[in-house]
Structures are given as structure tokens and as C-alpha cells.
OpenMM code with the backbone's topology and positions (N, CA, C; nanometers):
from openmm import Vec3, app, unit

residues = "MET ALA PHE SER ILE GLY ASP ILE VAL GLU ILE LYS SER GLY GLY PRO ARG MET THR VAL THR ASP PRO LYS ASP SER MET GLY ARG VAL ALA ALA MET TRP PHE ALA GLY ALA LYS ARG GLU VAL GLY SER PHE PRO PRO ASP ALA LEU LYS ALA VAL GLU ASP THR LYS LYS".split()
positions = [
    Vec3(9.5420, 9.6613, 9.9265),
    Vec3(9.6470, 9.5939, 9.9999),
    Vec3(9.6328, 9.6263, 10.1481),
    Vec3(9.6534, 9.5276, 10.2324),
    Vec3(9.6492, 9.5479, 10.3774),
    Vec3(9.7898, 9.5784, 10.4281),
    Vec3(9.8002, 9.6796, 10.5108),
    Vec3(9.9285, 9.7180, 10.5685),
    Vec3(9.9293, 9.6845, 10.7167),
    Vec3(10.0496, 9.6719, 10.7724),
    Vec3(10.0674, 9.6448, 10.9148),
    Vec3(10.1515, 9.7551, 10.9771),
    Vec3(10.1405, 9.7707, 11.1084),
    Vec3(10.2238, 9.8676, 11.1795),
    Vec3(10.3703, 9.8363, 11.1507),
    Vec3(10.4463, 9.9390, 11.1163),
    Vec3(10.5889, 9.9231, 11.0884),
    Vec3(10.6220, 9.9039, 10.9421),
    Vec3(10.5214, 9.8782, 10.8578),
    Vec3(10.5474, 9.8660, 10.7136),
    Vec3(10.6002, 9.9983, 10.6594),
    Vec3(10.6874, 9.9893, 10.5594),
    Vec3(10.7402, 10.1072, 10.4917),
    Vec3(10.6587, 10.1255, 10.3638),
    Vec3(10.6037, 10.2452, 10.3447),
    Vec3(10.5166, 10.2731, 10.2304),
    Vec3(10.5547, 10.4058, 10.1659),
    Vec3(10.5064, 10.4241, 10.0441),
    Vec3(10.5171, 10.5513, 9.9720),
    Vec3(10.3836, 10.5785, 9.9060),
    Vec3(10.3564, 10.7047, 9.8798),
    Vec3(10.2420, 10.7386, 9.7964),
    Vec3(10.2764, 10.6931, 9.6548),
    Vec3(10.1819, 10.6335, 9.5856),
    Vec3(10.2081, 10.5790, 9.4518),
    Vec3(10.2622, 10.6830, 9.3549),
    Vec3(10.2232, 10.8082, 9.3714),
    Vec3(10.2700, 10.9128, 9.2801),
    Vec3(10.4066, 10.9684, 9.3193),
    Vec3(10.4636, 10.9188, 9.4291),
    Vec3(10.5964, 10.9616, 9.4731),
    Vec3(10.5911, 11.0333, 9.6064),
    Vec3(10.7062, 11.0480, 9.6674),
    Vec3(10.7139, 11.1151, 9.7964),
    Vec3(10.8083, 11.0413, 9.8885),
    Vec3(10.8156, 11.0849, 10.0149),
    Vec3(10.9083, 11.0223, 10.1088),
    Vec3(10.8617, 10.8836, 10.1513),
    Vec3(10.9564, 10.8040, 10.1959),
    Vec3(10.9209, 10.6763, 10.2574),
    Vec3(10.8616, 10.7057, 10.3939),
    Vec3(10.7552, 10.6330, 10.4275),
    Vec3(10.6830, 10.6568, 10.5521),
    Vec3(10.6662, 10.5249, 10.6256),
    Vec3(10.6527, 10.5320, 10.7571),
    Vec3(10.6293, 10.4145, 10.8406),
    Vec3(10.4838, 10.4136, 10.8840),
    Vec3(10.4160, 10.3018, 10.8614),
    Vec3(10.2755, 10.2881, 10.9010),
    Vec3(10.2671, 10.2836, 11.0538),
    Vec3(10.1836, 10.3708, 11.1108),
    Vec3(10.1620, 10.3730, 11.2554),
    Vec3(10.0241, 10.3195, 11.2937),
    Vec3(9.9318, 10.3187, 11.2001),
    Vec3(9.7977, 10.2633, 11.2220),
    Vec3(9.7454, 10.2191, 11.0857),
    Vec3(9.7338, 10.0873, 11.0641),
    Vec3(9.6938, 10.0401, 10.9316),
    Vec3(9.5492, 10.0721, 10.8937),
    Vec3(9.4652, 10.1075, 10.9909),
    Vec3(9.3269, 10.1444, 10.9587),
    Vec3(9.2746, 10.2337, 11.0703),
    Vec3(9.2794, 10.3648, 11.0478),
    Vec3(9.2311, 10.4564, 11.1510),
    Vec3(9.0784, 10.4595, 11.1506),
    Vec3(9.0202, 10.5464, 11.2294),
    Vec3(8.8743, 10.5500, 11.2446),
    Vec3(8.8009, 10.5837, 11.1152),
    Vec3(8.8731, 10.6393, 11.0160),
    Vec3(8.8111, 10.6729, 10.8880),
    Vec3(8.8495, 10.5742, 10.7777),
    Vec3(8.9161, 10.4628, 10.8159),
    Vec3(8.9550, 10.3625, 10.7176),
    Vec3(9.0797, 10.3985, 10.6397),
    Vec3(9.1522, 10.4999, 10.6852),
    Vec3(9.2741, 10.5441, 10.6174),
    Vec3(9.3959, 10.4871, 10.6889),
    Vec3(9.5099, 10.4904, 10.6220),
    Vec3(9.6355, 10.4420, 10.6784),
    Vec3(9.7102, 10.5615, 10.7378),
    Vec3(9.7385, 10.5559, 10.8672),
    Vec3(9.8164, 10.6614, 10.9326),
    Vec3(9.9643, 10.6264, 10.9203),
    Vec3(10.0449, 10.7272, 10.8896),
    Vec3(10.1881, 10.7046, 10.8711),
    Vec3(10.2664, 10.8251, 10.9213),
    Vec3(10.3949, 10.8023, 10.9502),
    Vec3(10.4850, 10.9099, 10.9903),
    Vec3(10.6119, 10.9034, 10.9079),
    Vec3(10.6780, 11.0190, 10.8953),
    Vec3(10.8046, 11.0280, 10.8231),
    Vec3(10.8785, 11.1495, 10.8759),
    Vec3(11.0037, 11.1634, 10.8362),
    Vec3(11.0836, 11.2776, 10.8795),
    Vec3(11.1162, 11.3667, 10.7607),
    Vec3(11.1000, 11.4968, 10.7804),
    Vec3(11.1416, 11.5989, 10.6839),
    Vec3(11.2573, 11.6709, 10.7517),
    Vec3(11.3796, 11.6258, 10.7227),
    Vec3(11.4949, 11.6734, 10.7984),
    Vec3(11.4852, 11.6165, 10.9386),
    Vec3(11.4871, 11.7028, 11.0395),
    Vec3(11.4753, 11.6580, 11.1782),
    Vec3(11.3309, 11.6655, 11.2287),
    Vec3(11.2399, 11.7146, 11.1457),
    Vec3(11.1006, 11.7324, 11.1871),
    Vec3(11.0180, 11.6085, 11.1547),
    Vec3(10.9472, 11.5590, 11.2562),
    Vec3(10.8589, 11.4440, 11.2375),
    Vec3(10.7263, 11.4929, 11.1807),
    Vec3(10.6825, 11.4287, 11.0738),
    Vec3(10.5550, 11.4620, 11.0094),
    Vec3(10.4615, 11.3420, 11.0222),
    Vec3(10.3321, 11.3666, 11.0235),
    Vec3(10.2323, 11.2599, 11.0278),
    Vec3(10.1222, 11.2907, 10.9273),
    Vec3(10.0557, 11.1865, 10.8815),
    Vec3(9.9447, 11.2044, 10.7894),
    Vec3(9.8651, 11.0761, 10.7778),
    Vec3(9.7500, 11.0848, 10.7153),
    Vec3(9.6707, 10.9648, 10.6884),
    Vec3(9.6300, 10.9665, 10.5418),
    Vec3(9.6257, 10.8472, 10.4842),
    Vec3(9.6112, 10.8333, 10.3400),
    Vec3(9.5150, 10.7194, 10.3074),
    Vec3(9.4420, 10.7303, 10.1962),
    Vec3(9.3607, 10.6172, 10.1518),
    Vec3(9.4535, 10.4998, 10.1195),
    Vec3(9.4187, 10.3788, 10.1603),
    Vec3(9.5057, 10.2638, 10.1340),
    Vec3(9.5411, 10.2470, 9.9864),
    Vec3(9.4478, 10.2765, 9.8972),
    Vec3(9.4736, 10.2592, 9.7538),
    Vec3(9.5747, 10.3593, 9.6988),
    Vec3(9.6059, 10.4638, 9.7744),
    Vec3(9.7033, 10.5637, 9.7294),
    Vec3(9.8468, 10.5259, 9.7663),
    Vec3(9.8630, 10.4174, 9.8451),
    Vec3(9.9947, 10.3788, 9.8947),
    Vec3(10.0442, 10.2497, 9.8316),
    Vec3(10.1772, 10.2359, 9.8297),
    Vec3(10.2393, 10.1103, 9.7879),
    Vec3(10.3459, 10.0750, 9.8905),
    Vec3(10.3634, 9.9461, 9.9142),
    Vec3(10.4680, 9.8983, 10.0044),
    Vec3(10.6020, 9.9085, 9.9333),
    Vec3(10.7053, 9.9442, 10.0080),
    Vec3(10.8404, 9.9481, 9.9531),
    Vec3(10.9312, 9.8651, 10.0422),
    Vec3(11.0378, 9.8167, 9.9841),
    Vec3(11.1314, 9.7334, 10.0582),
    Vec3(11.2105, 9.8192, 10.1556),
    Vec3(11.2264, 9.7696, 10.2774),
    Vec3(11.3071, 9.8393, 10.3781),
    Vec3(11.4529, 9.8051, 10.3533),
    Vec3(11.5286, 9.8989, 10.3007),
    Vec3(11.6688, 9.8738, 10.2656),
    Vec3(11.7619, 9.8856, 10.3854),
    Vec3(11.7096, 9.9209, 10.5023),
    Vec3(11.7939, 9.9367, 10.6214),
    Vec3(11.7954, 9.8126, 10.7089),
    Vec3(11.7349, 9.7038, 10.6654),
    Vec3(11.7350, 9.5794, 10.7436),
    Vec3(11.8665, 9.5094, 10.7287),
] * unit.nanometer
topology = app.Topology()
chain = topology.addChain("A")
for resn in residues:
    res = topology.addResidue(resn, chain)
    for name in ("N", "CA", "C"):
        topology.addAtom(name, app.Element.getBySymbol(name[0]), res)
């Protein structure tokens, strides 16, 4: 699945909702950010490990 900047995603096995910040970084992974309490976290994930989720805050 192709993701776009701003898409809301989760790891398929579970975890926090994350916002895509780069749909394809230099290694072909999806960069995303999320908050753990007040702390901003970042990570990159293989596209096949993620699923899109509906943004319920719209």
C-alpha cells in the first residue's frame, strides 16, 4: 500500500496511531511520528508492516 504525508497508520500487530511524515525515506521505509504522553517519538517502518486507519478526529 502507498502512503502519503499526513496519513494515519498503525503497525499491523498493534501499537499507537502514527502520522506519516515521509512515505518513502532513503531506505524505502515509511517514516512516522507519534506521541507517548507529551514526548514526540519518531520511527521508520517497512510499508508492509503498516495499515492505514481512519482518522476519527476529522
